[in-house]
C-alpha positions in Angstrom: -2.1 -0.4 -26.0 -5.4 -1.3 -24.4 -8.6 -3.1 -25.2 -11.0 -0.3 -24.4 -11.9 0.6 -28.0 -12.5 -3.0 -29.0 -14.7 -3.6 -25.9 -16.6 -0.4 -26.6 -17.2 -1.2 -30.3 -18.2 -4.8 -29.5 -20.9 -3.5 -27.3 -21.9 -0.9 -29.9 -21.3 2.0 -27.4 -20.1 5.3 -28.8 -17.3 7.3 -27.1 -20.0 9.8 -26.0 -22.2 7.2 -24.5 -19.4 5.6 -22.6 -18.2 9.0 -21.4 -21.7 9.7 -20.1 -21.8 6.4 -18.2 -18.4 6.9 -16.6 -18.9 10.7 -16.0 -16.1 12.1 -18.1 -15.9 13.9 -21.5 -15.8 12.2 -24.9 -12.3 13.6 -25.4 -11.2 11.8 -22.2 -12.4 8.5 -23.5 -10.7 9.1 -26.8 -7.4 9.9 -25.0 -7.7 6.7 -23.0 -8.2 4.7 -26.2 -5.1 6.1 -27.9 -2.9 6.0 -24.7 -2.6 9.8 -24.2 -4.2 9.6 -20.8 -4.8 7.0 -18.1 -8.1 6.7 -16.2 -8.1 7.5 -12.5 -8.8 4.6 -10.1 -12.5 5.3 -9.7 -12.8 5.5 -13.5 -11.0 2.2 -13.9 -13.5 0.6 -11.5 -16.5 2.0 -13.5 -15.0 0.7 -16.7 -14.6 -2.7 -15.1 -18.2 -2.6 -14.0 -19.5 -1.6 -17.4 -17.6 -4.2 -19.4 -17.3 -7.0 -16.8 -13.6 -7.3 -17.7 -10.8 -6.8 -15.2 -9.3 -3.3 -15.4 -5.8 -5.0 -15.6 -6.9 -6.7 -18.8 -8.4 -3.5 -20.4 -5.3 -1.4 -19.6 -2.5 -3.9 -19.4 0.1 -1.2 -19.9 -0.9 0.5 -16.7 -0.2 -2.7 -14.7 2.9 -4.1 -16.5 5.8 -3.5 -14.2 9.4 -4.1 -15.2 11.5 -5.7 -12.6 
């Protein structure tokens, strides 16, 4: 689905901590990790900045287009 949970756990950041950094709720981070919700563009950019990983790599399914 996405790599967010793995990145977050590798950095030893809780969902609550990440939520605080990004400016969303812990429930929102949880929803991103399980694929129930997608981050908004500004949230994607903040995640990219926090982890130093391209947003396309974190949320591949958002950027996979079928031709």
